[in-house]
C-alpha positions as CSV (number, residue, x, y, z in Angstrom):
1,M,116.3,144.4,125.3
2,A,120.0,144.7,126.2
3,T,122.2,145.3,123.1
4,K,125.8,146.2,122.5
5,N,124.9,149.8,122.3
6,N,122.4,149.8,125.1
7,P,123.4,147.3,127.8
8,G,120.1,147.5,129.7
9,N,119.4,147.3,133.5
10,F,121.5,144.2,134.1
11,D,124.8,145.0,132.4
12,C,126.9,141.8,132.8
13,Y,130.0,143.6,131.6
14,K,129.7,146.4,134.1
15,N,128.7,144.0,137.0
16,A,131.3,141.3,136.3
17,E,134.2,141.1,138.7
18,P,137.7,141.4,137.2
19,D,138.5,138.1,135.3
20,E,135.0,136.7,136.2
21,P,134.1,134.1,133.5
22,M,131.0,134.9,131.4
23,F,129.3,133.5,128.3
24,V,127.5,135.8,125.9
25,L,124.6,134.6,123.6
26,L,124.0,136.6,120.4
27,G,120.6,137.0,118.8
28,R,121.7,135.3,115.6
29,D,122.4,132.1,117.6
30,P,119.4,129.8,117.1
31,T,120.0,128.2,120.5
32,A,120.0,131.5,122.4
33,S,116.3,131.7,123.2
34,I,116.3,128.1,124.4
35,V,119.3,128.6,126.7
36,V,117.7,131.7,128.2
37,A,114.4,129.8,128.7
38,F,116.3,127.1,130.6
39,W,118.0,129.8,132.7
40,I,114.6,131.4,133.5
41,A,113.1,128.0,134.5
42,I,116.1,127.3,136.8
43,R,116.1,130.7,138.4
44,E,112.3,130.5,139.0
45,E,112.9,127.1,140.6
46,L,115.5,128.5,142.9
47,A,113.2,131.4,143.7
48,A,116.0,133.7,144.8
49,E,114.7,136.8,146.3
50,G,115.4,139.9,144.3
51,D,115.6,138.0,140.9
52,E,112.1,138.9,139.8
53,D,113.0,141.9,137.7
54,K,116.0,140.1,136.1
55,I,113.7,137.1,135.3
56,E,111.1,139.4,133.7
57,E,113.8,141.0,131.6
58,A,115.1,137.6,130.6
59,K,111.6,136.6,129.4
60,R,111.4,139.7,127.2
61,V,114.9,139.0,125.9
62,A,114.0,135.3,125.1
63,T,111.1,136.6,123.0
64,Q,113.3,139.1,121.2
65,L,116.0,136.5,120.6
66,V,113.4,134.3,118.8
67,A,112.3,137.3,116.7
68,W,116.0,138.2,115.9
69,A,116.9,134.6,114.9
70,E,113.8,134.4,112.7
71,M,114.7,137.8,111.1
72,K,118.1,136.3,110.3
73,G,116.5,133.3,108.6
74,K,117.2,130.9,111.5
75,R,113.7,129.7,112.3
76,Q,114.3,126.1,111.2
77,K,117.6,125.9,113.2
78,T,115.8,127.3,116.3
79,L,113.1,124.7,116.0
80,L,115.8,122.0,115.6
81,A,117.6,123.3,118.6
82,A,114.4,123.2,120.7
83,K,113.9,119.6,119.6
84,A,117.5,118.8,120.5
85,S,117.1,120.3,123.9
86,V,114.1,118.1,124.7
87,S,116.1,115.1,123.6
88,V,119.0,116.0,125.9
89,I,116.6,116.4,128.9
90,L,114.9,113.1,128.1
91,A,118.2,111.3,127.6
92,A,119.5,112.6,130.9
93,K,116.3,111.4,132.7
94,E,116.6,107.9,131.2
95,N,120.4,107.6,131.6
96,A,121.7,107.2,135.2
97,F,125.0,108.8,134.2
98,G,123.2,111.8,132.7
99,M,121.0,112.2,135.8
100,N,124.1,112.0,137.9
101,L,125.7,114.8,135.9
102,L,122.6,116.9,136.2
103,N,122.3,116.2,139.9
104,T,125.9,117.1,140.5
105,A,125.6,120.3,138.6
106,I,122.5,121.3,140.5
107,D,124.1,120.4,143.9
108,Q,127.1,122.5,143.0
109,A,125.0,125.4,141.9
110,V,123.0,125.6,145.1
111,R,126.0,125.4,147.4
């Protein structure tokens, strides 16, 4: 797993362009594993060639994020975050505005 002391094979800091925006998730964040799981699902759906190793590493990281959050006593918050993420997806599916936002985000991401 990538850490502060051992950035791993996909070092976002090293690979980032000057002033490129980025968002870092920490192991103590009970939502981190869920966000990474969504990222994995989206990247697999896009099926971008050359992403296979990055996706496999992300799967290992997601598992390690869960373990870290549990070690920090955040199991309950992680479960609540998972439940909330399902609620957000279901609400977006049922809400035309929410679906419009999702579709717009997807359209912009694939351009």
